[in-house]
C-alpha positions in Angstrom: 105.0 55.0 -58.4 101.4 54.1 -58.2 98.3 54.1 -60.4 97.3 57.4 -58.8 100.5 59.2 -59.6 99.5 62.1 -61.8 102.4 61.6 -64.1 100.9 58.3 -65.2 97.7 59.9 -66.5 99.9 60.3 -69.6 103.4 60.7 -68.3 104.8 62.7 -71.2 102.0 64.4 -73.0 100.9 66.2 -69.9 104.4 67.2 -69.0 104.5 71.0 -68.8 101.6 73.4 -69.1 102.7 75.7 -71.8 103.6 75.6 -75.5 102.0 74.8 -78.8 100.2 71.5 -79.3 98.9 70.5 -82.7 96.3 67.8 -83.1 95.3 66.7 -86.6 92.9 64.5 -88.4 92.6 63.9 -92.1 89.1 64.8 -93.1 88.3 61.1 -93.9 89.3 60.1 -90.4 87.6 63.0 -88.8 84.3 62.1 -90.4 84.4 58.6 -89.0 84.9 59.8 -85.4 82.0 60.9 -83.4 82.5 64.5 -82.3 85.9 64.9 -83.9 86.3 68.3 -85.5 87.6 68.7 -89.0 91.2 69.8 -89.2 93.2 71.0 -86.2 92.3 71.7 -82.7 94.3 74.5 -81.1 95.7 74.2 -77.6 93.9 76.5 -75.1 95.2 75.2 -71.9 96.6 72.1 -70.2 93.5 70.0 -70.9 94.1 70.1 -74.6 97.6 68.6 -74.1 96.1 65.2 -73.5 96.4 62.5 -76.1 94.7 64.5 -78.9 98.1 65.7 -80.1 100.8 64.7 -82.5 103.2 67.7 -82.1 104.3 69.5 -79.0 106.5 72.6 -79.1 107.9 73.4 -75.7 109.3 76.6 -74.3 112.8 75.1 -74.3 112.6 74.9 -78.1 112.2 71.1 -78.2 109.7 69.6 -80.6 108.1 66.3 -79.5 106.3 64.1 -81.9 103.8 61.8 -80.3 103.9 58.5 -82.2 100.8 56.4 -82.6 103.0 53.6 -83.8 105.2 51.4 -81.7 108.9 51.4 -82.1 110.1 47.7 -82.1 113.4 48.2 -83.9 112.1 49.1 -87.4 112.9 52.8 -87.1 109.3 54.1 -86.9 110.0 56.7 -84.3 112.8 58.2 -86.4 110.8 58.0 -89.7 107.7 59.7 -88.3 109.8 62.4 -86.7 111.6 63.1 -90.0 108.2 63.8 -91.6 107.3 66.4 -89.0 110.7 68.0 -88.9 110.7 68.4 -92.7 107.5 70.4 -92.8 108.5 72.4 -89.7 111.9 73.2 -91.1 113.2 72.2 -87.7 116.7 71.3 -86.7 117.1 67.6 -86.1 118.8 68.3 -82.7 115.6 69.7 -81.3 113.4 66.8 -82.3 112.0 64.3 -79.7 109.5 61.5 -79.9 107.4 59.5 -77.5 104.7 56.8 -77.7 101.0 57.8 -77.8 98.5 56.4 -75.3 95.9 53.9 -76.2 93.0 55.9 -77.8 91.7 54.7 -81.1 89.6 57.8 -81.6 92.7 60.0 -81.5 95.4 57.7 -82.8 93.7 55.3 -85.2 95.7 53.8 -88.0 94.2 55.4 -91.1 94.9 52.1 -93.0 92.9 50.1 -90.5 89.9 52.3 -89.8 88.9 52.8 -86.2 91.7 50.7 -84.8 95.0 51.8 -83.2 97.8 49.5 -84.1 101.0 49.0 -86.0 101.2 46.3 -88.7 101.0 45.6 -92.4 104.1 47.8 -92.9 101.7 50.8 -92.6 103.3 53.2 -90.2 104.9 55.5 -92.8 102.2 55.0 -95.4 99.2 56.0 -93.2 101.1 58.8 -91.4 102.8 60.6 -94.2 100.1 63.0 -95.3 98.8 63.3 -91.8 102.1 64.3 -90.2 103.1 66.5 -93.1 99.9 68.6 -92.6 100.4 68.6 -88.9 104.0 69.9 -89.3 103.1 72.4 -91.9 100.3 73.8 -89.7 102.5 74.1 -86.7 105.0 75.9 -88.8 102.4 78.3 -90.1 101.2 79.1 -86.6 104.7 79.7 -85.3 105.4 82.0 -88.2 102.2 83.9 -87.7 103.0 84.3 -84.0 106.4 85.7 -84.9 104.9 88.0 -87.5 102.5 89.4 -84.9 105.3 89.9 -82.4 107.6 91.6 -84.9 104.8 93.5 -86.7 105.9 92.2 -90.1 104.1 90.2 -92.9 104.2 86.4 -92.2 105.1 85.9 -95.9 108.4 87.6 -95.3 109.5 85.3 -92.5 111.8 82.4 -93.3 112.4 79.3 -91.2 115.7 77.4 -91.4 116.9 74.7 -88.9 114.4 75.8 -86.3 115.2 79.5 -86.5 112.6 82.1 -87.7 114.1 85.2 -89.4 112.9 88.4 -90.9 115.6 89.8 -93.1 114.2 93.3 -93.4 114.1 94.0 -89.7 116.9 91.6 -88.6 114.5 89.9 -86.2 115.3 86.3 -85.3 113.9 83.8 -82.9 113.4 80.1 -82.1 110.3 78.0 -81.9 110.1 78.0 -78.2 109.9 81.8 -78.0 106.6 81.8 -79.9 105.0 78.5 -78.7 102.6 80.1 -76.2 101.5 82.8 -78.6 101.1 80.4 -81.5 98.8 78.2 -79.3 96.3 81.0 -79.0 96.0 81.7 -82.7 93.2 80.5 -84.9 94.2 77.4 -86.8 94.6 77.9 -90.6 92.0 75.9 -92.5 94.5 75.1 -95.3 98.3 75.0 -95.3 100.8 74.8 -98.1 102.9 71.6 -98.0 106.5 71.9 -98.9 107.5 71.2 -102.5 109.3 67.8 -102.4 112.1 69.3 -104.6 112.9 71.4 -101.5 113.1 68.5 -99.0 116.2 68.6 -96.8 115.4 65.6 -94.7 113.0 63.3 -96.5 114.8 61.1 -98.9 118.2 62.3 -97.9 121.0 60.0 -96.8 123.0 60.5 -93.6 121.4 63.7 -92.5 119.6 62.3 -89.4 120.6 59.9 -86.7 118.1 57.4 -85.3 116.5 58.9 -82.2 116.5 55.7 -80.1 120.2 54.7 -80.6 121.6 56.6 -77.7 119.0 55.4 -75.1 119.3 51.8 -76.4 123.1 51.8 -76.1 123.4 53.5 -72.8 120.6 51.4 -71.2 118.2 54.3 -70.5 115.5 53.0 -73.0 112.8 51.2 -71.0 111.4 47.8 -71.9 109.0 45.8 -69.8 111.7 43.8 -68.3 113.3 47.0 -66.9 110.2 47.8 -64.7 110.7 47.4 -61.0 107.9 48.9 -58.9 107.3 48.7 -55.1 105.6 45.4 -54.1 105.7 44.2 -57.7 105.2 40.5 -58.2 106.8 38.6 -61.1 104.6 36.0 -62.7 105.3 33.1 -65.0 102.6 30.8 -66.3 102.7 27.0 -66.9 100.8 26.5 -70.2 99.5 23.2 -71.4 101.9 21.2 -73.6 99.1 20.4 -76.1 97.1 23.2 -77.8 93.5 23.2 -76.5 94.2 21.4 -73.2 93.0 22.7 -69.9 94.1 22.4 -66.3 92.5 19.3 -64.6 94.2 19.5 -61.2 97.3 21.2 -59.6 99.5 20.2 -56.7 101.4 23.3 -55.7 102.7 22.1 -52.3 106.3 21.9 -53.4 106.1 25.3 -55.2 104.9 27.1 -52.1 107.9 25.9 -50.2 110.3 27.8 -52.4 111.6 31.0 -50.9 110.3 34.0 -52.8 107.1 32.3 -54.1 104.1 34.3 -53.0 101.1 32.5 -54.5 99.9 30.1 -57.1 96.7 30.7 -59.1 94.9 28.9 -61.9 94.1 31.1 -64.9 92.1 30.3 -68.0 95.5 30.0 -69.9 97.3 27.8 -67.3 98.8 28.0 -63.8 100.4 31.2 -62.6 103.2 31.4 -60.1 103.7 34.7 -58.3 107.0 35.5 -56.8 109.2 38.4 -55.6 111.6 37.8 -58.5 112.0 36.0 -61.8 114.2 33.1 -60.5 111.9 32.0 -57.7 108.9 32.2 -60.1 110.7 29.9 -62.6 111.8 27.5 -59.8 108.3 27.5 -58.5 106.8 26.7 -61.8 109.1 23.8 -62.4 108.0 22.3 -59.0 104.3 22.4 -60.0 102.6 19.0 -60.5 99.8 19.6 -63.1 97.4 17.1 -64.6 96.2 18.4 -67.9 92.8 17.6 -69.4 93.5 16.7 -73.1 90.0 15.7 -74.0 89.5 18.7 -76.3 93.2 19.1 -77.2 94.8 18.9 -80.6 96.2 15.3 -81.1 97.5 15.5 -84.6 101.1 16.2 -85.5 102.8 17.6 -88.6 102.9 14.3 -90.5 99.1 13.7 -90.0 98.3 17.3 -90.9 100.4 17.1 -94.1 98.6 13.9 -95.1 95.2 15.7 -94.6 96.4 18.8 -96.5 97.6 16.7 -99.4 94.2 14.9 -99.6 92.4 18.3 -99.6 94.7 19.6 -102.4 93.2 16.9 -104.7 89.8 18.5 -104.4 88.5 21.9 -105.7 88.4 24.6 -103.0 86.8 28.0 -102.6 87.6 30.3 -105.5 90.0 33.1 -104.5 90.8 34.4 -108.0 90.1 33.4 -111.6 90.1 34.6 -115.1 90.0 32.9 -118.5 89.6 29.1 -118.7 92.5 27.4 -117.0 91.2 23.9 -117.7 90.9 24.5 -121.4 94.5 25.9 -121.4 95.7 22.6 -119.8 93.8 20.5 -122.3 95.5 22.3 -125.2 98.9 22.8 -123.6 102.1 21.6 -125.2 103.5 20.8 -121.8 102.0 20.6 -118.3 104.2 20.9 -115.2 103.0 20.2 -111.6 104.6 21.1 -108.3 103.8 20.9 -104.6 105.2 23.3 -102.1 105.0 22.7 -98.3 105.6 25.4 -95.7 106.0 24.5 -92.0 104.7 26.3 -88.9 107.2 29.1 -88.0 107.8 30.9 -84.7 108.3 34.7 -84.6 111.1 34.3 -81.9 111.8 38.1 -81.4 114.7 38.9 -79.0 112.2 40.1 -76.4 109.6 37.3 -75.6 106.2 38.4 -74.5 105.9 40.4 -71.3 103.8 43.0 -69.7 103.3 45.0 -66.5 100.0 46.1 -65.0 98.7 48.0 -62.0 95.0 47.6 -61.0 93.3 49.0 -57.9 89.8 47.7 -58.6 88.7 50.9 -60.2 91.3 51.6 -62.9 94.2 49.9 -64.5 97.5 51.0 -66.1 99.4 48.5 -68.3 102.9 49.2 -69.6 104.6 47.1 -72.3 105.4 47.0 -75.9 101.8 47.1 -77.1 101.4 46.7 -80.9 97.6 46.6 -81.3 96.4 48.9 -78.6 92.7 48.8 -79.5 92.4 45.0 -79.1 94.6 44.9 -76.0 92.7 47.8 -74.4 89.4 46.1 -74.8 90.7 42.8 -73.6 92.1 44.3 -70.3 88.9 46.2 -69.7 86.8 43.1 -70.3 88.8 40.8 -68.0 88.8 43.4 -65.2 85.2 44.5 -65.6 86.3 48.1 -66.3 85.0 50.8 -68.7 87.4 51.6 -71.5 88.2 55.0 -70.0 89.3 53.3 -66.8 92.1 51.5 -68.6 95.4 53.1 -69.8 98.2 51.5 -71.8 101.7 53.1 -71.7 103.4 52.0 -74.9 107.0 51.0 -74.3 109.7 49.9 -76.7 109.5 46.4 -77.9 112.5 44.2 -78.7 111.2 43.0 -82.0 107.9 41.5 -82.9 107.6 40.2 -86.5 103.9 40.0 -85.9 104.1 38.3 -82.5 102.7 41.3 -80.6 100.0 42.1 -83.2 97.4 40.1 -81.4 93.8 40.4 -82.4 92.9 37.8 -79.7 95.0 39.7 -77.2 96.2 36.6 -75.4 99.1 38.5 -73.7 96.9 41.3 -72.6 94.2 38.9 -71.4 96.7 36.8 -69.5 98.2 39.9 -68.0 94.8 41.1 -66.8 93.8 37.6 -65.6 97.0 37.4 -63.5 96.2 40.8 -61.9 92.6 39.8 -61.3 93.5 36.4 -59.7 95.9 37.9 -57.2 93.6 40.8 -56.4 93.8 44.6 -56.6 96.6 46.7 -55.3 99.4 44.3 -56.3 101.4 45.3 -59.3 102.2 42.4 -61.6 104.9 41.8 -64.2 104.1 38.8 -66.5 107.1 37.3 -68.3 107.3 34.6 -70.9 110.6 32.8 -71.2 112.1 31.9 -74.6 110.8 28.4 -74.1 107.3 29.7 -73.4 107.4 31.8 -76.5 108.5 29.0 -78.9 106.4 26.3 -77.4 103.3 28.2 -76.4 103.2 31.0 -78.9 101.3 31.7 -82.1 102.8 30.7 -85.4 102.9 31.3 -89.1 100.5 28.8 -90.5 101.5 25.5 -92.1 100.5 25.8 -95.7 100.5 23.7 -98.8 100.4 24.9 -102.5 99.5 22.5 -105.3 100.5 24.2 -108.6 99.9 23.4 -112.2 101.4 25.3 -115.2 100.6 25.0 -118.9 103.2 26.0 -121.4 102.7 26.3 -125.2 104.7 27.9 -127.9 107.2 29.2 -125.4 104.6 30.9 -123.3 102.9 30.2 -120.0 99.3 30.0 -121.0 97.7 28.3 -118.0 98.2 28.5 -114.2 96.4 27.0 -111.2 97.3 27.3 -107.5 95.4 25.4 -104.8 96.2 26.7 -101.3 95.6 24.7 -98.1 96.1 26.2 -94.7 94.6 27.8 -91.6 93.0 31.2 -91.5 94.7 33.9 -89.4 91.5 36.0 -89.5 89.0 33.3 -88.4 87.9 33.7 -84.9 89.4 37.1 -84.5 87.8 40.6 -84.5 89.0 40.9 -88.1 87.0 37.9 -89.2 84.8 40.4 -91.1 87.6 40.7 -93.7 86.9 37.1 -94.8 84.8 37.4 -97.9 83.0 34.6 -99.6 84.9 32.1 -97.5 88.3 33.4 -98.4 90.8 34.9 -95.9 92.7 37.4 -97.9 95.9 36.9 -96.0 95.9 33.2 -97.0 96.1 34.0 -100.7 97.7 37.4 -101.0 100.2 37.1 -103.7 98.7 34.0 -105.2 95.1 35.0 -106.0 96.5 37.1 -108.8 99.9 37.2 -110.6 102.2 39.9 -111.6 102.6 38.1 -114.9 100.5 38.0 -118.1 98.9 34.6 -118.0 95.6 34.4 -119.9 94.0 31.5 -118.1 94.4 31.5 -114.4 92.7 30.0 -111.3 93.4 30.0 -107.6 91.3 28.4 -104.9 91.6 27.8 -101.2 90.9 25.2 -98.5 90.8 26.6 -95.0 91.6 24.0 -92.4 90.7 23.7 -88.7 93.6 23.0 -86.5 94.0 23.9 -82.8 97.5 25.3 -83.3 97.1 29.0 -82.9 98.3 31.1 -85.9 99.1 34.7 -86.3 100.6 37.0 -89.0 104.3 36.5 -89.3 106.6 39.0 -91.0 105.0 39.5 -94.5 102.1 37.2 -93.7 100.7 35.3 -96.7 103.6 36.5 -98.9 105.9 34.3 -96.9 104.6 31.3 -98.7 102.8 32.7 -101.8 106.0 34.6 -102.8 108.0 31.5 -102.7 105.5 29.3 -104.5 104.8 31.7 -107.3 108.4 32.8 -107.9 109.8 29.3 -107.7 107.1 27.9 -110.0 107.3 30.7 -112.6 111.1 30.2 -112.6 110.6 26.4 -113.2 108.2 27.0 -116.1 110.6 29.5 -117.7 113.5 27.1 -117.2 111.5 24.3 -118.9 111.2 26.6 -122.0 114.9 27.5 -121.9 114.2 31.2 -121.1 116.4 33.5 -119.1 114.8 34.1 -115.6 115.0 37.9 -115.9 114.1 38.3 -119.6 111.4 35.7 -119.3 109.7 37.5 -116.4 110.0 40.9 -118.1 108.2 39.5 -121.2 105.1 38.9 -119.0 105.1 42.2 -117.0 103.3 44.5 -119.4 100.7 45.4 -116.8 103.2 45.7 -113.9 105.6 48.6 -114.7 106.8 49.0 -111.1 107.6 45.3 -110.7 109.4 45.4 -114.0 111.3 48.5 -112.9 112.7 46.8 -109.8 113.6 43.7 -111.8 115.5 45.7 -114.3 117.2 47.6 -111.5 118.3 44.6 -109.6 119.6 42.9 -112.8 121.6 46.0 -113.6 122.9 46.2 -110.0 124.1 42.6 -110.1 125.3 42.9 -113.7 123.1 40.0 -114.6 124.3 37.9 -117.6 122.4 34.7 -116.6 121.9 32.4 -113.6 125.3 30.6 -113.6 128.4 32.8 -113.1 130.6 29.7 -112.4 133.1 28.9 -109.6 130.6 26.6 -108.1 128.1 29.4 -107.6 124.8 30.3 -109.4 122.3 33.1 -109.2 118.6 33.0 -108.7 116.1 35.9 -109.0 112.7 36.7 -107.6 110.4 39.7 -107.5 107.5 40.1 -105.1 105.0 42.9 -104.4 103.8 43.1 -100.8 102.2 45.8 -98.9 102.3 48.0 -102.0 106.1 47.9 -102.2 108.0 46.2 -105.0 111.1 44.3 -104.2 113.4 42.3 -106.5 116.3 40.2 -105.3 119.1 38.2 -106.9 120.9 35.7 -104.6 124.3 34.1 -105.4 124.5 30.7 -103.8 126.8 27.7 -103.5 126.5 24.4 -101.8 128.9 23.8 -98.9 130.7 20.6 -98.0 128.0 19.8 -95.5 125.4 20.0 -98.3 123.8 23.1 -97.0 123.2 26.1 -99.3 125.4 29.1 -98.6 124.2 32.5 -99.7 127.2 34.7 -100.5 125.7 37.8 -101.8 122.2 39.3 -102.3 121.4 42.3 -104.6 118.1 44.0 -103.8 116.1 46.7 -105.6 113.3 48.6 -103.8 110.4 50.7 -105.0 108.5 51.9 -101.9 107.3 55.2 -103.3 108.8 58.3 -101.6 111.8 57.0 -99.6 111.4 58.9 -96.3 114.7 57.6 -94.8 116.9 55.7 -97.1 119.2 54.4 -94.4 116.3 52.9 -92.5 115.0 51.3 -95.7 118.3 49.7 -96.3 118.4 48.5 -92.7 115.0 46.9 -93.1 115.9 45.2 -96.4 119.1 43.8 -94.8 117.2 42.6 -91.7 114.4 41.1 -93.8 116.9 39.3 -96.0 118.7 37.8 -93.1 115.5 36.9 -91.4 114.2 35.3 -94.5 117.4 33.3 -95.2 117.4 31.9 -91.7 113.9 30.7 -91.9 113.9 29.2 -95.4 117.1 27.3 -94.5 116.4 26.2 -90.9 113.0 27.5 -89.6 110.5 24.9 -88.6 108.1 24.2 -85.7 107.2 20.5 -86.0 104.1 19.4 -84.1 104.0 16.0 -82.5 100.7 14.8 -81.1 99.4 18.3 -80.7 102.6 19.6 -78.9 105.5 21.8 -80.2 108.8 19.9 -80.5 111.5 22.7 -80.4 112.1 24.6 -77.2 114.8 27.2 -77.7 117.3 28.5 -80.3 119.2 25.2 -80.0 116.4 23.5 -81.7 114.8 26.4 -83.5 117.8 27.5 -85.6 118.4 31.1 -86.6 120.9 32.5 -89.1 124.3 33.0 -87.6 126.4 36.1 -88.1 129.0 34.3 -90.2 126.2 33.1 -92.5 124.9 36.6 -93.3 125.6 37.4 -96.9 127.0 40.6 -98.4 124.1 42.8 -99.4 123.9 45.5 -102.0 120.8 47.6 -102.3 119.4 50.2 -104.7 116.3 52.3 -103.9 114.4 53.6 -106.9 113.5 57.2 -106.9 109.7 57.6 -106.9 107.0 60.3 -106.4 104.4 57.6 -105.5 103.1 57.7 -102.0 105.3 56.0 -99.4 104.7 52.3 -98.8 106.0 49.8 -96.3 109.4 48.4 -95.9 109.3 46.5 -92.6 108.1 43.2 -94.2 108.6 43.3 -98.0 112.3 42.4 -97.8 111.4 38.9 -96.6 109.4 37.2 -99.4 111.8 37.4 -102.4 114.9 35.9 -100.7 113.5 32.4 -100.3 112.6 31.8 -104.0 115.8 33.6 -105.1 117.9 31.1 -103.2 115.8 28.2 -104.4 116.1 29.3 -108.0 119.8 29.6 -107.6 119.9 26.0 -106.4 118.0 24.9 -109.5 120.5 26.8 -111.6 123.2 24.7 -109.9 121.5 21.6 -111.2 119.9 20.7 -107.9 116.3 20.1 -107.1 114.5 23.3 -106.5 113.4 22.9 -102.8 109.7 22.1 -102.7 109.4 21.7 -98.9 110.8 24.0 -96.3 113.1 24.3 -94.5 115.8 23.5 -96.9 118.2 22.2 -94.2 117.5 19.6 -91.4 114.3 18.9 -89.7 112.1 19.2 -92.8 108.9 17.1 -92.5 108.7 14.2 -94.9 
């Protein structure tokens, strides 16, 4: 397989030359795109099968949905396909899905603007209306084609499980029989969407199976690591131990003696070893003798940074949100409570570390990997190789998890992949692989953050609240830096710049720090720390006034009916009677809105003989608008809860003199299977637009566990992780 293979121009969208293809833009998106027509573009021949399509109906009766969003284990492929199948009235057995190519003009994320990418739990939310209209239009065109063929009114034709029928004439046919004819019809300007009361797939439990399960279990699903091309070289890169260091000199004489090593090149990111397989590449890298230039490198460690953060927290920062007069509230308060919360750097540590494959012949390039932010990666590859955007193609493969790791605005993986290809020269396919150690020691991290909180209580009410946040900006220095307004990165203070509670006098400000440790969004981004700080602190203030954690919160939620709704629902689910059920266990509660979804959780916790918290059961209530696929929502909540527990208990990336300390899972501890709690979930029925579920399950679990510990009479943890390795 080479870059000139025609199947690689878009290996699946151009498969076949007949059938119905529907391309669709919402009017808002269409207006923003130069030359993009409003509505749908009919297929008139093979050329229109290229990436400008979301639905393909083939002559064999299969319906393929082209997903602009990556599948990295969160169920996106299945969820998007359900939306299309619902409006088509298709049978689930005929549905297929494949990844879209990199083309922001055609496949932009409607939540991001002119950017193609998956993130912010936006896949279902930004695709729901778009794909419903695409499916409904495809259905209307198929029905009209059948009506023309049978010479009957289109209104008299029904569609059930992918079969078109006309009762009066006993005509019956499948989609594939009318695909070519439908493709030649004029596209209807407006189509009627299905009444949600008649949904047979959306919101229904157990009626569809995940589309990727079979291929992932029989091994046919392709990840980057599975790629083996003729003359392919495997590349590993030695990165500097300290962030910001550069290569000063390299002695590769011993490396070149190792059988299988082909070459050694210095890249902007480190020293690359090229070999005919993974093992010789790793052996070759270990034999390198590199002198690093640390003159511009980060020299501080976690203790030094924490000291600086604490000093900053004593000074006013840039205002992120404020109303009322917080200082006056404190001056007149009956009681003032202060708290400091410290959050460490965290690694993403997905099961599949970073990797990528690229072919480059000097004139064009094809990259194949689990690409999460196509627009940024596409531009990075083109820039490094000196190509025009149209000379670069990205084939989006499955990704074995991400949690934000592959959502790279700086595109360091794509850039390193392209640099590796450029350094060895055209005509040599390259597969770049990061090991687990590379990923944990040289990756990007959830920022280290400190919150300094003050709360004023008077006459049984919380009357004043301040929150000073100190930490690095994720947006700064990235293409999304334009989102920083008045010196405030919104991802640093989301969840803390305003509260879900009625507090008359409120103030939140921010200190943005400069540290060479690279940071990136981590599953639920700012809510990972703001959710913990806010929900722990409100619980502490309510406890100080002797109020029930659930009832006390509900008293302050007059302006947040959906947050109050999930809180009531989880309390009912857990049969809440208070925080202390006895038998050495206690319960804690938390409710967090993130990515427009509302999640409330109650955790039942005890302390084991080793002094470590043990989470026995978690109750969870979810309001994510229209629940497209309830089983996937539950899976994401369960995964988010386990992910969150593991990190609040054990997760930490300590920095020592500018270098990461942990190397692998033996020193970066994850939750073990025997530590996973029992989980019970309720999904609230809603007619609100769908919102995200990939990330919102994470933020509430930490404070729920911490608040349960406080109910046990222990100190509510102020510094994470709760177990071992916490920085003092």
